[in-house]
Structure formats: structure tokens, C-alpha cells
C-alpha positions as CSV (number, residue, x, y, z in Angstrom):
1,M,133.7,61.7,-68.0
2,A,132.0,59.4,-70.6
3,L,131.2,56.0,-69.3
4,E,129.5,53.2,-71.3
5,I,127.9,50.5,-69.2
6,E,126.8,47.8,-71.7
7,R,125.9,44.2,-71.8
8,R,126.0,42.1,-75.0
9,F,124.2,38.9,-76.1
10,L,123.9,36.5,-79.0
11,I,120.5,36.3,-80.6
12,K,118.5,33.0,-81.0
13,N,115.6,34.0,-83.2
14,D,114.1,36.9,-85.3
15,T,111.3,37.9,-83.0
16,W,113.3,41.2,-82.3
17,K,112.4,42.5,-85.8
18,K,108.8,43.5,-84.7
19,F,110.3,46.0,-82.2
20,I,112.5,47.9,-84.7
21,I,112.1,51.7,-84.5
22,Q,115.2,52.8,-86.5
23,K,117.9,51.3,-88.7
24,L,121.4,52.6,-89.6
25,C,124.2,51.3,-91.8
26,I,127.6,51.5,-90.1
27,E,131.1,51.2,-91.4
28,Q,133.9,51.4,-88.8
29,G,137.6,50.9,-88.7
30,Y,140.3,50.7,-86.1
31,L,143.4,52.7,-86.1
32,S,145.1,51.1,-83.2
33,K,145.0,49.4,-79.8
34,S,147.5,50.5,-77.3
35,L,149.4,48.3,-74.8
36,D,147.3,49.9,-72.0
37,G,144.0,49.0,-73.7
38,W,142.9,52.1,-75.5
39,I,141.2,51.5,-78.9
40,I,140.9,54.2,-81.5
41,R,137.9,53.8,-83.9
42,V,136.5,55.8,-86.8
43,R,132.8,55.3,-87.6
44,I,130.7,56.4,-90.6
45,T,126.9,56.3,-90.3
46,G,125.0,58.0,-93.0
47,K,126.1,61.7,-92.9
48,N,127.7,61.4,-89.6
49,S,131.4,60.6,-89.0
50,K,133.1,60.2,-85.6
51,I,136.3,59.2,-84.0
52,A,136.2,57.4,-80.7
53,L,138.6,56.4,-77.9
54,K,137.5,53.4,-75.8
55,K,139.0,51.5,-72.9
56,H,137.6,48.7,-70.7
57,I,137.6,49.7,-67.0
58,K,135.9,46.8,-65.2
59,G,132.9,44.4,-65.4
60,F,130.9,45.8,-68.3
61,T,131.9,49.4,-68.0
62,N,134.1,51.2,-70.5
63,F,135.5,54.7,-71.1
64,E,134.1,56.0,-74.4
65,F,135.0,59.4,-75.8
66,E,133.4,60.2,-79.2
67,Y,134.0,63.2,-81.4
68,S,132.5,64.3,-84.7
69,I,134.9,64.6,-87.6
70,P,134.4,65.8,-91.2
71,R,133.1,63.1,-93.5
72,S,135.9,63.5,-95.9
73,D,138.5,62.9,-93.1
74,A,136.7,59.8,-92.0
75,E,136.5,58.5,-95.6
76,T,140.3,59.1,-96.1
77,I,141.1,57.3,-92.8
78,M,138.8,54.4,-93.6
79,S,140.3,54.0,-97.1
80,N,143.7,53.5,-95.5
81,L,142.6,50.9,-92.9
82,S,142.6,47.1,-93.2
83,S,140.8,46.5,-89.9
84,T,137.2,47.4,-90.8
85,I,133.7,46.1,-90.3
86,K,130.3,46.8,-91.8
87,K,127.0,46.2,-90.1
88,E,123.4,47.2,-90.0
89,R,122.3,48.5,-86.6
90,F,118.7,48.3,-85.5
91,F,117.3,50.2,-82.6
92,L,114.5,48.5,-80.7
93,E,112.2,49.4,-77.9
94,F,111.2,46.4,-75.8
95,E,109.5,46.6,-72.3
96,N,110.5,50.3,-71.9
97,K,114.2,49.5,-72.6
98,F,116.2,50.4,-75.7
99,W,118.1,47.6,-77.3
100,I,120.5,47.6,-80.3
101,I,120.9,44.7,-82.7
102,D,124.0,44.7,-84.9
103,C,123.7,42.4,-87.9
104,F,127.2,42.0,-89.3
105,K,128.0,42.0,-93.0
106,E,130.7,40.6,-95.3
107,N,133.3,38.4,-93.4
108,N,131.3,38.7,-90.2
109,Y,128.0,37.5,-91.6
110,P,125.7,36.0,-90.2
111,L,126.7,37.1,-86.7
112,E,124.1,39.1,-84.8
113,I,124.7,40.7,-81.5
114,A,122.2,42.5,-79.1
115,E,123.4,45.3,-76.8
116,I,121.8,47.2,-74.1
117,E,123.3,50.2,-72.3
118,L,122.5,50.4,-68.6
119,S,122.6,53.2,-66.0
120,S,124.7,51.0,-63.6
121,E,126.2,47.5,-63.5
122,E,123.7,46.7,-60.8
123,E,120.6,47.6,-62.9
124,D,118.1,44.7,-63.1
125,L,117.5,43.5,-66.6
126,F,114.7,41.4,-68.1
127,L,115.9,39.4,-71.1
128,P,113.6,39.3,-74.1
129,S,112.8,35.9,-75.7
130,F,115.1,36.7,-78.6
131,I,118.2,36.8,-76.4
132,S,120.5,33.8,-76.2
133,K,124.0,33.5,-74.6
134,E,125.6,36.5,-72.8
135,I,128.9,37.5,-74.4
136,T,129.7,40.6,-72.3
137,G,133.4,40.8,-71.8
138,Q,134.2,38.0,-74.3
139,T,136.8,39.8,-76.4
140,H,136.6,37.5,-79.4
141,Y,133.1,39.0,-80.0
142,S,134.4,42.6,-79.7
143,N,134.1,44.8,-82.8
144,F,137.8,45.4,-82.7
145,N,138.5,41.6,-82.8
146,L,135.9,41.1,-85.5
147,A,137.7,43.7,-87.7
148,N,141.0,41.8,-87.2
149,N,139.7,38.2,-86.9
150,P,136.4,38.0,-88.9
151,F,133.7,35.6,-87.8
152,S,134.0,33.7,-91.1
153,E,137.6,32.7,-90.1
154,W,136.9,31.5,-86.6
155,K,138.0,28.0,-85.7
156,A,135.5,25.2,-85.2
157,D,135.4,25.4,-81.4
158,Y,134.0,29.0,-81.4
159,L,131.6,28.3,-84.1
160,T,130.2,25.2,-82.3
161,T,129.5,27.4,-79.2
162,F,127.9,30.0,-81.5
163,K,125.6,27.5,-83.2
164,S,124.6,25.7,-80.1
165,D,123.0,28.8,-78.6
């Protein structure tokens, strides 16, 4: 069984950039979200293309099943979707932990989100100085929601919270 145990945070400064070890450009789109919470996503990163099935379980744990698909299939699917996002993903190593920073593009610019995958929900975590507010479980920051309700279209109350952190 594929479990993803992940916490997510907003970023308050650019000090994370000195820890970058890799960068990817990602385009992903969403085929659907079922009534029982399953999300189907297609992602293109460089030469790799995948389809994923995700579902929230509890806390900050999700099912995540991901499968490689031919690039041409992914491009055909993506060209027929209206719910898509683009982002640059940066991989960092900080204090012997691996962090991901997603810098969103287009309608979700200038949103930046840090993620870290953990071995358990109880794992202790030291937060680097570039981390701001925790957004784990806040669905309006989910990639699915950002594809359907871009950051640039958020109402003033969300943007006030975002800018104050």
C-alpha cells in the first residue's frame, strides 16, 4: 500500500534557495474528484509522465498510487483538461531532511509552498527559518483546488492571511 505522510507550509523568505540540489518543471492536470474523495491526476515532468490516484485518509496521511504512462498519452490527456497547474519544483536538503518547494506559475503565481514527507505522523520536525504558516490539511491550498480555483482569483480574506505570514 502506498502511503504519503506529508506536511505543507507557506514560505516567508528566499533563504531556502541556497539548499537547492535539484529542480524540475511540472505540469499536472486533474481528471476528476469522486464523491468519496479520490482524485485522479496526470503529471508531466521532463521525460516522465504519470497518472496518480490520491485520497486523504487522516491527519496528514494520504493514499497515493502513481503509475508511469506514455508521454504521448499524458500530453493528449493534458490537452483536453481545463483543470491544470504549472510549477517549478525545487528539492532541498536541510538538516539531513529533504524538502520540496513548489513555486507556482501562471494563475497561481506568486504562491510558494514547502512540503516534507515524513515516516510517521508522530515524527519530530525542526522547521527551517524559511518556513511560515503550516497549511497541512487546508484544502484551498491543495493542488487540486489551485487547478480549479487559482490563487490569482482568491478573495481578499485568503490573500490577507497569505500576505500576513
